C-alpha positions in Angstrom: -18.7 45.4 -57.2 -19.5 42.0 -58.7 -18.6 38.6 -57.1 -15.9 37.9 -59.6 -14.3 41.4 -59.2 -14.3 40.9 -55.4 -12.6 37.5 -55.7 -10.2 39.0 -58.2 -8.9 41.3 -55.5 -7.7 38.3 -53.5 -6.0 36.6 -56.4 -2.5 37.3 -55.0 -3.4 36.2 -51.4 -5.4 33.1 -52.0 -4.9 30.0 -54.3 -7.4 29.5 -57.2 -8.8 26.4 -55.7 -9.8 28.2 -52.5 -11.3 31.1 -54.5 -13.3 28.7 -56.5 -14.7 27.1 -53.4 -15.5 30.5 -51.9 -17.3 31.5 -55.1 -19.5 28.3 -54.9 -20.3 28.9 -51.2 -21.1 32.6 -51.8 -23.5 31.7 -54.5 -25.1 28.8 -52.5 -25.6 31.0 -49.4 -26.5 34.1 -51.4 -24.0 36.2 -49.3 -24.3 40.0 -49.2 -21.3 42.1 -50.2 -20.4 42.7 -46.5 -20.7 39.0 -45.6 -18.5 38.1 -48.5 -15.9 40.6 -47.5 -15.8 39.2 -44.0 -15.6 35.7 -45.3 -12.7 36.6 -47.5 -10.8 38.4 -44.8 -11.2 35.5 -42.4 -10.2 33.0 -45.0 -7.1 35.0 -45.8 -6.2 35.3 -42.1 -6.6 31.5 -41.6 -4.7 30.7 -44.8 -1.9 33.0 -43.7 -1.7 31.2 -40.4 -1.2 27.9 -42.2 1.6 29.1 -44.5 5.1 27.9 -44.0 8.4 29.7 -44.7 11.6 28.2 -46.0 13.0 25.8 -43.5 9.8 25.6 -41.4 8.2 22.2 -40.7 5.4 21.0 -43.0 2.8 18.5 -42.0 3.0 18.0 -38.2 -0.6 18.3 -37.0 -1.2 20.0 -33.6 2.3 19.1 -32.5 4.8 21.2 -34.4 8.3 19.8 -33.9 10.4 22.4 -32.3 13.2 20.8 -34.2 12.3 23.2 -37.1 10.9 26.1 -35.0 8.6 28.6 -36.6 8.1 30.8 -33.7 9.9 31.7 -30.5 7.7 30.1 -27.8 9.6 29.4 -24.7 9.8 29.8 -20.9 12.4 31.3 -18.6 15.6 29.4 -17.4 14.4 29.5 -13.8 11.1 27.8 -14.3 11.2 24.5 -12.6 9.4 21.6 -14.3 8.2 18.2 -13.2 10.1 15.4 -15.0 10.3 11.6 -14.7 13.0 9.3 -15.8 13.1 5.6 -15.1 10.2 5.9 -12.7 11.9 8.5 -10.6 10.2 11.9 -10.4 12.3 15.1 -10.0 11.8 18.8 -10.3 14.5 20.8 -12.0 15.0 24.2 -13.7 14.2 23.7 -17.3 17.2 25.8 -18.3 19.6 23.6 -16.3 18.1 20.4 -17.9 18.4 21.7 -21.5 21.8 23.4 -21.1 23.2 20.1 -19.8 21.7 18.2 -22.7 23.1 20.6 -25.3 26.6 20.3 -23.6 26.5 16.5 -23.6 24.8 15.8 -26.9 25.3 17.2 -30.4 22.5 19.8 -31.0 21.2 20.6 -34.4 20.9 24.3 -35.2 18.3 26.1 -37.1 18.4 29.9 -37.3 19.0 30.9 -33.6 17.6 27.6 -32.2 19.6 24.7 -30.7 17.6 21.5 -30.6 18.4 18.1 -29.0 16.6 14.8 -29.6 15.9 13.1 -26.3 13.2 10.7 -27.5 15.2 7.6 -26.6 16.1 8.7 -23.1 12.8 7.7 -21.4 11.9 11.2 -20.1 8.3 11.8 -19.3 6.3 14.9 -18.0 2.8 15.4 -16.6 0.6 16.5 -19.5 -3.0 17.4 -20.1 -5.0 15.4 -22.6 -8.0 16.6 -24.6 -10.4 14.8 -22.1 -8.8 16.9 -19.3 -6.9 14.0 -17.7 -3.3 14.4 -16.4 -1.0 11.6 -17.9 2.7 11.1 -18.1 3.8 11.7 -21.7 7.1 11.2 -23.4 9.5 14.0 -24.1 10.8 14.1 -27.6 12.9 17.1 -28.0 14.2 20.1 -26.0 15.4 23.4 -27.3 16.7 26.9 -26.5 17.1 30.1 -28.3 18.3 33.7 -27.4 15.9 35.4 -25.0 14.0 38.5 -26.1 14.5 41.8 -24.1 11.2 41.3 -22.3 9.2 38.3 -21.2 5.8 37.9 -19.4 5.3 37.0 -15.7 1.8 35.6 -15.3 0.3 35.2 -11.8 -3.0 33.3 -11.0 -5.5 33.7 -8.1 -4.0 30.7 -6.3 -0.6 32.5 -6.2 1.1 30.4 -8.9 3.4 32.1 -11.4 5.0 31.3 -14.7 7.5 33.3 -16.8 7.3 32.9 -20.6 7.8 34.7 -23.9 4.7 36.5 -25.2 4.5 34.1 -28.1 4.4 31.1 -25.8 1.0 29.5 -25.9 -1.2 28.6 -23.0 -4.2 26.3 -22.6 -7.7 27.8 -22.1 -11.1 26.3 -22.0 -13.7 27.6 -24.5 -16.9 26.2 -25.9 -16.4 23.1 -23.8 -13.0 22.4 -25.5 -9.4 22.9 -24.7 -7.8 25.6 -27.0 -4.6 27.5 -27.2 -3.9 31.2 -26.7 -0.6 33.0 -27.0 0.8 34.9 -24.0 0.4 38.2 -25.8 -3.4 37.6 -26.1 -3.9 36.5 -22.5 -6.0 38.9 -20.4 -6.7 39.3 -16.7 -9.7 37.0 -16.0 -8.6 34.3 -18.4 -8.2 30.9 -16.7 -5.3 28.5 -17.3 -5.0 25.0 -16.0 -3.1 23.9 -12.8 -3.0 20.3 -12.0 -4.9 19.3 -8.9 -3.6 15.7 -8.7 -0.3 14.3 -9.7 -0.2 10.7 -11.0 2.9 8.8 -10.1 4.8 5.6 -10.0 6.1 4.7 -6.5 9.4 3.7 -4.9 9.6 2.1 -1.5 13.2 2.5 -0.5 15.9 5.2 -0.4 19.4 4.2 -1.5 21.6 6.1 0.9 24.8 5.3 -0.9 23.7 7.6 -3.7 24.1 10.5 -1.2 26.7 9.7 1.4 30.0 7.9 1.8 29.8 5.6 4.7 33.4 4.1 4.4 34.7 5.6 7.7 31.4 6.1 9.6 31.4 4.5 13.1 27.5 4.2 13.1 26.3 3.7 9.6 22.9 4.3 8.1 21.4 1.3 6.4 22.2 1.1 2.6 18.4 1.2 2.0 16.0 3.1 4.2 12.4 2.1 3.9 10.2 5.0 2.9 7.5 4.3 5.5 5.2 6.5 7.5 7.7 6.9 10.4 10.6 8.1 8.1 8.2 10.3 6.1 7.0 12.0 9.3 10.6 12.5 10.4 11.5 14.3 7.1 8.4 16.5 7.5 9.2 17.6 11.0 12.8 18.2 10.1 11.7 20.5 7.2 9.5 22.4 9.6 11.6 22.5 12.8 15.0 21.0 12.1 18.5 22.1 11.2 21.9 20.5 10.7 25.1 21.6 12.5 28.6 20.1 12.0 27.9 17.4 14.6 24.2 16.7 14.9 20.7 17.1 13.6 18.6 19.3 15.8 14.8 19.5 16.1 13.0 22.1 18.3 9.5 21.5 19.5 7.8 21.5 23.0 5.1 19.0 22.1 5.8 15.7 24.0 4.2 13.5 21.2 6.6 15.0 18.7 9.6 14.5 21.0 8.7 10.9 21.5 8.5 10.2 17.8 11.9 11.8 17.2 13.4 9.6 19.9 11.9 6.5 18.1 13.7 7.5 15.0 17.0 7.7 16.9 16.3 4.2 18.3 15.4 2.8 14.9 18.8 3.7 13.5 20.8 3.2 16.7 21.8 6.9 17.1 22.5 8.5 20.5 20.6 11.7 21.3 20.6 14.6 23.7 17.8 16.9 24.8 17.9 20.5 26.1 15.4 23.0 27.4 16.3 26.6 26.4 14.8 30.0 25.4 14.2 30.7 21.7 13.2 34.2 21.0 10.2 35.0 23.3 9.3 31.5 24.3 10.8 28.3 25.9 11.6 25.4 23.5 12.8 21.8 23.7 15.6 20.5 21.5 16.2 16.9 20.5 19.7 16.4 19.0 20.5 13.3 17.0 24.2 12.5 17.0 24.9 11.2 13.5 27.1 12.8 10.8 25.7 10.2 8.4 22.1 11.4 9.0 23.0 15.1 8.9 24.9 14.6 5.6 21.9 12.8 4.1 19.5 15.5 5.2 21.8 18.4 4.0 22.1 16.8 0.5 18.5 15.9 0.1 16.5 18.5 2.2 18.9 21.3 2.7 19.5 23.1 6.0 18.7 26.7 7.1 15.2 28.2 6.8 15.9 29.8 3.4 17.5 26.7 1.8 15.2 23.8 2.6 13.4 21.9 -0.1 11.4 18.7 -0.5 13.8 15.8 -1.2 13.4 14.5 -4.7 12.8 10.9 -3.6 9.5 12.1 -1.9 7.9 12.8 -5.3 8.2 9.1 -6.2 7.3 7.6 -2.8 4.0 6.0 -1.9 1.0 8.0 -0.8 1.5 6.8 2.8 5.0 8.3 3.0 3.8 11.5 1.3 0.9 11.9 3.8 3.2 11.2 6.8 5.8 13.8 5.5 3.0 16.4 5.1 1.7 15.6 8.6 5.2 16.0 10.0 5.6 19.4 8.3 2.2 20.7 9.4 2.8 19.3 12.9 5.7 21.7 13.2 4.6 24.6 11.1 0.9 24.4 10.6 -1.6 27.0 12.0 -5.3 26.4 12.0 -8.1 29.0 12.0 -11.4 27.1 12.6 -13.4 30.3 12.2 -12.2 30.8 8.6 -12.0 27.0 7.9 -8.4 27.5 7.0 -5.0 25.9 7.5 -1.8 27.9 6.9 2.0 27.3 6.7 4.8 29.7 6.0 8.5 29.5 5.2 11.4 31.6 4.1 12.0 29.0 1.4 9.9 29.5 -1.6 11.2 26.3 -3.1 10.0 24.4 0.0 6.5 25.9 -0.2 6.2 25.0 -3.9 7.3 21.4 -3.1 4.7 21.1 -0.3 2.0 22.3 -2.7 3.1 19.7 -5.3 3.0 16.9 -2.6 -0.5 18.0 -1.6 -1.5 17.7 -5.3 -0.3 14.1 -5.0 -3.2 13.5 -2.6 -5.7 15.6 -4.6 -5.5 18.7 -2.3 -5.3 22.0 -4.0 -3.6 25.0 -2.2 -3.3 28.7 -2.7 0.1 30.5 -2.3 1.3 34.0 -1.6 4.9 35.2 -1.6 6.4 38.5 -0.4 10.0 39.6 0.0 10.5 37.8 3.3 8.4 34.6 3.1 6.1 32.3 1.2 2.7 31.2 2.6 0.5 28.3 1.6 -3.2 28.2 2.5 -5.7 25.3 2.6 -9.2 26.7 2.8 -12.7 25.2 3.1 -13.0 21.9 1.2 -9.3 21.5 0.8 -8.8 22.0 4.5 -11.4 19.3 5.1 -9.6 17.0 2.7 -6.4 17.6 4.7 -8.3 16.5 7.8 -9.4 13.3 6.1 -6.2 12.3 4.4 -3.4 13.7 6.6 -4.4 15.2 10.0 -2.1 16.1 12.9 -0.1 14.3 15.5 -0.9 16.7 18.3 -4.2 16.3 20.1 -4.8 20.1 20.4 -4.4 20.6 16.7 -6.7 17.7 15.9 -9.3 19.3 18.2 -9.0 22.5 16.2 -9.1 20.8 12.8 -12.2 18.8 13.8 -13.9 22.1 14.0 -13.5 22.6 10.3 -16.7 21.3 8.6 -17.3 20.5 5.0 -19.9 23.0 4.1 -21.0 24.8 0.9 -19.0 27.9 0.2 -18.7 30.4 -2.6 -16.3 29.0 -5.2 -13.8 31.5 -6.5 -10.9 29.4 -7.7 -12.3 26.0 -8.8 -14.4 27.4 -11.6 -14.9 25.5 -14.9 -15.0 27.9 -17.8 -16.4 27.3 -21.3 -19.6 25.6 -20.1 -22.2 28.4 -20.4 -23.5 27.6 -23.8 -23.8 23.9 -23.1 -25.7 24.5 -19.8 -28.1 26.9 -21.7 -28.7 24.2 -24.4 -29.6 21.5 -21.9 -31.7 23.9 -19.8 -33.8 24.9 -22.8 -34.4 21.3 -23.9 -35.6 20.1 -20.4 -37.5 23.2 -19.5 -35.3 24.6 -16.7 -36.2 28.3 -16.1 -33.6 30.5 -17.8 -33.3 32.8 -14.7 -31.6 29.9 -12.9 -28.8 29.5 -15.4 -28.5 33.0 -16.9 -25.6 33.9 -14.6 -23.6 30.9 -15.6 -24.4 31.4 -19.3 -23.3 35.1 -19.2 -20.1 34.5 -17.3 -19.4 31.3 -19.2 -18.2 29.6 -16.0 -19.5 27.7 -13.1 -18.1 26.3 -9.8 -17.3 22.6 -9.9 -19.5 21.6 -7.0 -22.4 23.7 -8.3 -22.0 22.1 -11.7 -22.2 18.6 -10.1 -25.5 19.6 -8.5 -26.9 20.8 -11.8 -25.7 17.7 -13.5 -27.7 15.6 -11.0 -30.8 17.7 -11.6 -30.4 17.5 -15.4 -30.1 13.7 -15.3 -33.4 13.4 -13.5 -35.1 15.6 -16.2 -33.3 14.2 -19.3 -35.8 13.6 -22.0 -33.8 12.4 -25.0 -30.6 10.7 -26.0 -29.3 14.0 -27.3 -29.7 15.6 -23.9 -28.1 12.6 -22.2 -25.1 13.0 -24.4 -24.7 16.7 -23.6 -25.0 15.9 -19.9 -22.1 13.4 -20.3 -20.0 16.2 -21.8 -20.7 18.3 -18.7 -19.8 15.3 -16.5 -16.4 15.1 -18.3 -15.8 18.7 -17.5 -16.7 18.2 -13.8 -14.2 15.3 -13.6 -11.3 17.3 -15.1 -8.0 16.7 -13.3 -7.1 20.4 -13.3 -8.1 23.6 -11.6 -8.9 26.4 -14.1 -6.9 29.1 -12.3 -7.9 32.7 -12.9 -5.1 35.1 -14.1 -4.8 38.1 -11.8 -1.7 39.8 -13.1 0.3 39.9 -16.3 3.5 42.1 -16.4 6.6 42.4 -18.5 9.9 41.5 -16.9 13.5 40.9 -18.0 14.5 37.2 -18.6 16.9 35.8 -16.0 19.4 34.4 -18.5 20.5 34.9 -22.1 18.3 32.0 -23.4 14.8 30.8 -23.0 13.7 27.1 -23.2 11.1 24.7 -24.3 10.1 21.0 -24.5 8.3 19.0 -27.3 6.0 16.5 -25.8 4.5 13.5 -27.6 0.8 13.7 -28.5 -0.2 16.6 -26.3 2.5 19.2 -26.7 2.1 20.5 -23.2 3.9 20.0 -19.9 3.7 21.1 -16.3 5.8 23.4 -14.2 6.6 22.7 -10.5 4.1 25.4 -9.7 1.5 23.1 -11.3 0.7 25.3 -14.3 0.1 23.3 -17.5 1.7 25.2 -20.4 1.6 24.5 -24.1 4.6 24.7 -26.3 3.3 25.7 -29.8 0.8 27.8 -31.5 1.7 27.3 -35.1 -0.3 24.1 -35.9 -1.6 22.4 -39.0 -4.9 20.6 -39.1 -5.9 17.6 -41.1 -9.6 17.2 -41.7 -10.4 19.1 -38.6 -8.6 16.6 -36.4 -6.3 18.6 -34.2 -5.3 15.6 -32.1 -3.6 13.4 -34.7 -0.1 13.8 -36.1 0.1 13.2 -39.9 3.0 13.8 -42.2 2.0 16.2 -45.0 3.8 18.4 -47.6 7.0 17.4 -49.3 7.8 14.6 -46.8 4.4 12.9 -47.6 4.8 13.4 -51.3 8.1 11.6 -51.2 6.5 8.7 -49.3 3.9 8.4 -52.0 6.2 8.4 -55.0 8.6 6.1 -53.1 5.7 3.7 -52.4 6.9 3.3 -48.9 5.9 0.1 -47.2 4.8 1.9 -44.1 4.0 5.7 -44.0 5.7 7.7 -41.2 2.3 8.5 -39.7 -0.3 5.9 -40.8 -3.9 6.9 -40.2 -7.4 5.9 -41.3 -10.6 7.9 -42.0 -13.4 5.6 -41.1 -16.9 6.4 -42.3 -19.8 4.6 -40.7 -23.1 3.2 -41.9 -26.1 5.4 -41.4 -27.3 3.7 -38.2 -24.0 4.2 -36.5 -23.0 7.6 -38.1 -25.9 9.5 -36.5 -25.4 8.0 -33.0 -22.4 9.1 -31.0 -22.6 6.2 -28.5 -22.7 3.7 -31.3 -19.8 5.4 -33.1 -17.9 5.4 -29.8 -18.5 1.6 -29.4 -16.9 1.0 -32.8 -14.1 3.3 -31.8 -13.4 1.2 -28.7 -13.4 -2.0 -30.8 -10.8 -0.4 -33.0 -8.5 1.4 -30.5 -5.7 -0.8 -29.1 -6.1 -1.0 -25.3 -3.2 -2.2 -23.3 -3.1 -3.1 -19.6 -1.4 0.2 -18.6 -4.4 2.0 -20.1 -6.9 0.4 -17.8 -4.9 -0.3 -14.6 -2.6 1.3 -12.0 0.4 -0.9 -11.4 2.6 -0.6 -8.4 5.8 -2.6 -7.6 6.1 -3.8 -4.0 9.9 -4.6 -3.7 9.6 -5.6 0.0 7.4 -8.5 -0.9 8.6 -9.0 -4.5 5.2 -8.6 -6.1 3.3 -6.4 -8.5 -0.1 -4.9 -7.5 -2.6 -4.4 -10.3 -5.6 -2.2 -9.7 -8.1 -2.3 -12.5 -10.0 0.9 -13.4 -13.7 -0.3 -13.2 -15.0 2.8 -14.9 -12.7 2.4 -18.0 -13.5 -1.4 -18.1 -17.2 -0.7 -18.1 -16.9 2.1 -20.7 -14.9 -0.1 -23.1 -17.0 -3.2 -22.3 -14.0 -5.3 -21.2 -14.5 -7.9 -18.5 -12.1 -8.4 -15.6 -11.9 -12.2 -16.3 -10.7 -11.5 -19.8 -8.0 -9.1 -18.5 -6.8 -11.5 -15.8 -6.6 -14.4 -18.3 -4.2 -12.4 -20.4 -2.2 -11.4 -17.4 -1.8 -15.0 -16.4 -0.7 -16.0 -19.9 2.0 -13.4 -19.7 3.1 -14.0 -16.1 3.1 -17.8 -16.6 1.6 -18.1 -13.2 -1.7 -17.7 -11.4 -2.9 -14.3 -10.3 -4.3 -13.9 -6.8 -6.9 -11.3 -5.6 -6.2 -9.2 -2.5 -8.9 -6.6 -1.7 -9.2 -4.3 -4.7 -5.8 -5.4 -6.2 -4.7 -8.4 -8.2 -1.3 -9.7 -7.2 1.4 -11.1 -9.6 4.6 -12.6 -8.4 7.6 -13.1 -10.7 9.1 -16.7 -11.1 12.4 -15.6 -9.6 13.0 -13.2 -6.7 15.3 -10.7 -8.5 14.9 -7.0 -9.1 15.7 -7.4 -12.8 13.0 -10.0 -13.2 10.3 -8.0 -11.5 11.1 -4.9 -13.5 11.1 -6.9 -16.8 7.7 -8.4 -15.8 6.2 -5.0 -15.1 7.2 -3.8 -18.6 5.7 -7.0 -20.1 2.5 -6.6 -18.2 2.1 -3.0 -19.3 2.3 -4.1 -23.0 -0.5 -6.7 -22.7 -3.1 -6.0 -25.4 -6.5 -6.5 -23.8 -8.8 -5.1 -26.6 -8.8 -3.4 -30.0 -6.7 -3.9 -33.1 -2.9 -4.1 -33.1 -1.2 -0.9 -34.2 -4.2 1.5 -33.6 -2.8 3.6 -30.8 -5.5 6.3 -30.8 -9.0 6.9 -32.0 -10.7 10.3 -32.4 -14.4 10.7 -33.1 -15.5 13.9 -34.8 -19.0 15.1 -35.8 -18.8 16.4 -39.3 -22.1 17.9 -40.5 -24.8 15.4 -39.3 -22.5 12.4 -39.2 -19.7 11.1 -36.9 -16.4 10.1 -38.4 -13.6 8.1 -36.8 -10.0 9.0 -37.3 -7.2 6.7 -36.1 -3.6 7.0 -35.4 -2.2 3.8 -37.0 -3.7 1.7 -39.8 -5.2 -1.8 -40.1 -7.3 -1.4 -43.2 -8.4 -5.0 -43.8 -9.5 -5.6 -40.2 -11.5 -2.4 -40.0 -13.4 -3.1 -43.2 -14.7 -6.2 -41.7 -16.2 -4.6 -38.6 -20.0 -4.3 -38.3 -21.1 -0.6 -38.8 -18.2 0.5 -40.9 -19.0 1.8 -44.4 -16.4 0.0 -46.4 -17.1 2.0 -49.6 -16.1 5.3 -48.0 -13.4 4.3 -45.4 -9.9 5.0 -46.5 -6.2 4.7 -45.2 -3.1 6.6 -46.2 -1.1 3.3 -46.2 -0.9 2.5 -50.0 0.4 -1.1 -49.5 -2.6 -1.9 -47.3 -4.9 -0.7 -50.0 -3.0 -2.8 -52.6 -3.2 -5.9 -50.4 -6.9 -5.4 -49.6 -8.4 -3.9 -52.8 -5.8 -4.8 -55.5 -3.9 -2.7 -58.0 -6.8 -0.6 -59.2 -7.6 0.4 -55.6 -3.9 1.2 -55.0 -3.8 3.4 -58.2 -6.9 5.3 -57.1 -5.4 5.8 -53.6 -2.1 7.1 -55.1 -4.1 9.7 -57.1 -6.2 10.7 -54.1 -3.3 10.9 -51.7 -1.0 12.9 -54.0 -3.9 15.3 -54.9 -4.8 15.8 -51.2 -1.2 16.5 -50.3 -0.8 19.1 -52.9 -4.2 20.7 -52.2 -3.2 21.0 -48.5 -0.3 23.2 -49.6 -2.5 25.3 -51.9 -0.7 23.9 -55.0 -2.5 23.5 -58.4 -1.3 20.5 -60.4 -3.2 19.1 -63.4 -4.7 15.8 -62.4 -3.4 14.2 -65.7 0.2 14.6 -64.4 -0.7 12.8 -61.2 -2.7 10.1 -63.1 0.4 9.5 -65.4 2.6 9.0 -62.4 0.1 6.6 -60.8 -0.3 4.6 -64.1 3.5 4.3 -64.4 3.8 3.0 -60.8 1.0 0.4 -61.2 1.0 -0.5 -64.9 2.5 -4.0 -64.5 0.2 -5.1 -61.7 2.7 -4.2 -58.9 3.0 -1.1 -56.7 6.4 0.2 -57.7 8.4 3.2 -56.5 9.7 6.0 -58.7 13.4 5.5 -58.0 16.3 3.2 -58.6 14.6 0.3 -56.8 11.4 0.8 -58.9 10.5 2.4 -62.2 13.7 4.3 -62.9 15.9 1.3 -61.8 14.0 -1.0 -64.2 14.5 1.0 -67.4 15.9 -1.0 -70.3 18.5 1.6 -71.2 21.8 1.3 -69.3 22.6 4.9 -69.8 19.2 6.1 -68.6 19.6 4.1 -65.4 23.1 5.4 -64.9 21.9 9.0 -65.4 19.4 8.7 -62.6 21.5 7.4 -59.6 24.6 5.4 -58.7 26.1 5.8 -62.1 29.2 3.7 -61.6 27.3 0.7 -60.2 24.9 0.7 -63.1 27.7 0.8 -65.7 29.8 -1.9 -63.9 26.8 -4.2 -63.5 25.8 -3.7 -67.2 29.4 -4.4 -68.3 29.4 -7.6 -66.3 26.2 -8.9 -67.9 27.2 -7.6 -71.4 24.0 -5.5 -71.8 23.4 -3.6 -75.0 21.8 -0.1 -75.1 19.6 0.5 -78.1 19.6 4.3 -77.5 15.8 4.6 -78.0 15.0 7.0 -75.2 15.6 10.6 -74.5 18.3 10.6 -71.7 20.6 8.1 -73.5 20.6 10.0 -76.8 21.3 13.3 -75.0 24.2 11.7 -73.3 25.8 10.5 -76.5 24.9 13.7 -78.4 22.8 12.4 -81.2 19.3 13.3 -82.3 16.5 11.8 -80.3 14.0 9.5 -82.2 11.1 11.8 -81.3 9.2 14.4 -83.3 11.4 15.8 -86.1 14.1 13.3 -85.0 12.1 10.4 -86.2 12.2 11.4 -89.9 15.3 11.4 -92.2 14.9 13.9 -95.1 16.7 13.7 -98.4 16.8 16.7 -100.8 17.9 16.7 -104.3 19.3 20.1 -105.4 18.0 21.4 -108.6 20.7 22.1 -111.2 20.8 25.6 -112.4 
């Protein structure tokens, strides 16, 4: 079968333009018939994936808005998620959150979906970025739709679980990049990300009036309780050994150090207490009873009571690390068991929710745990290096337990959980270039995974043997993988289960489109994505919405972006390309510093990230000068922190100042929120989210002849009307091509000429070309008929009836074609 005949078979499936390009490539590469068939099948499959149905969104890149859902990708009602609003971190069932939003707000409906816009409500979730960092990202929408008959329950080797529909997508790591994979395609052995450290903003005090009414109390709790180490430890020991009765809070433990610390809590708040020795089960125990209804009410509402009902109080997730470490110490003091022989620490509880919360708090301190749940209880285990981290960061109160934990040594062990997948090919490439024997890395290459600590050792060795810039760059990519802020957790079980409710639920997250469950699993919310120029990380409006923007000559496109080409010296060097990217990308203070609010001393602590500053070539002095300009005051240095104090000692002022500090621009170009660098062929290209065309063209290393923006007015202001005309044609052509639509270029050129022929960039519409027509009736026929007729009447305008619309309206021949000529005929007499 000839090449043309082969392509003809796909005429119904693929647009002519794609078939034409395929033909060119087939001739250039001299493809065999089998290779051509494979290429056609793959192209058809990819094209089918990028098709849209009526009502489905067009043009959202790598972040499909669930407002117009194309697929049913959601998780179960009972899945708890981590969410932050106004700096307060909570964990709640996703179904409960979204059901309440749908009840309290007007939801828009599409097919079977109900969708609510929450983009203005300051909700954020922990989300995984492309460089494998966990950052708080804004929630934009939430949705629900009827649940299918069956959903999937996925369990990992660390004991974490998630319930989702089989079309819900998950993140995996492949070829040293993060990619998506639907639940139906997941297999045992695949690895999905679980966060190993939760970033946070901190609160220092607990407002007790939010939980208890103290109007008739004889001995009142303070309106504010400082979340310090002492109170944190007491919360932890209560969760392990305490319970609430109708009259008092009881804690049972024979250790005298623990008893002493509980008495100190009673003295701190002025409560009376009683102590009793009695038998509990098969052993003697000692009870300390704190006589305070206020305290028991507070603990019941925040921590629960009874072994099956306890949970981590929500305020603990937002507290300082010192409070969190003390809470964990208190809990492990009461409930922790140490096995030095196995280098292991273990706790168990009848409350699954409590164990999940303990695991999440351990993540706060960078300690990763494994979990196991059976019908009666849930168990959490810290083994090997994580047990060693616990010893360093938390420890125990009891001397005997500290003796046992000191026997746990940090030593090399076989890594089973903290493996980094998708690195095999890169390790092999580096090894071949520096002469490392293949037998040493064959195992990692074949399995396509390597333990994190083992990878760090190889990176150190590779650095010593690096013999070129190319090798150094590849080593940097491995270093980024080793620094990832997630554990790639192996899937051990996938089974079908019934959903717990009639609906399943989902979030839409700005930029990343992924969020984190309370179990720590990072889950993606969409598989149906649209890619622009291979850039999966930037959102760009395409399709009909973009076409409307073009013909309307909108002042600012809904998603401005630039494609920046580089001069030869910079285009072939990723480091130089990255330097230009850093000059372009807008960097604010919150991007390079951790900020904490110390309400007790009415000050703000700023801790600059030295690594980010060095990478972006920003000096500390430059940053502090800008902070001083914003704060209108001097900045003092204290240890590793810079201290800023507001001019007045009010909570409102310090919160306002924090927001102002976050927005300080320390580098880059205003409006360029993100920069992505992609290698295309042999050259690096920079893509930006945001546009500043004139400023970018002036940068050293930028090829001004090939760089472009989708902001037509920026082109007009920078290059003039001819440049704007060319940009109009290119943008319209690219938009139509993206959708596989064939439109003769002369039609597009005619529209572009019409929009630019008087030296201005005008819209097609009543405020542009159509609104400036000389004919009153033509303008009235387009839009707002009555207004045009009234305005023309006021001004006494006259319509010459020279165009098509006005003559059709009055019902007379149009002065066009045969309508131009009047014929007279003289009849012949017979």
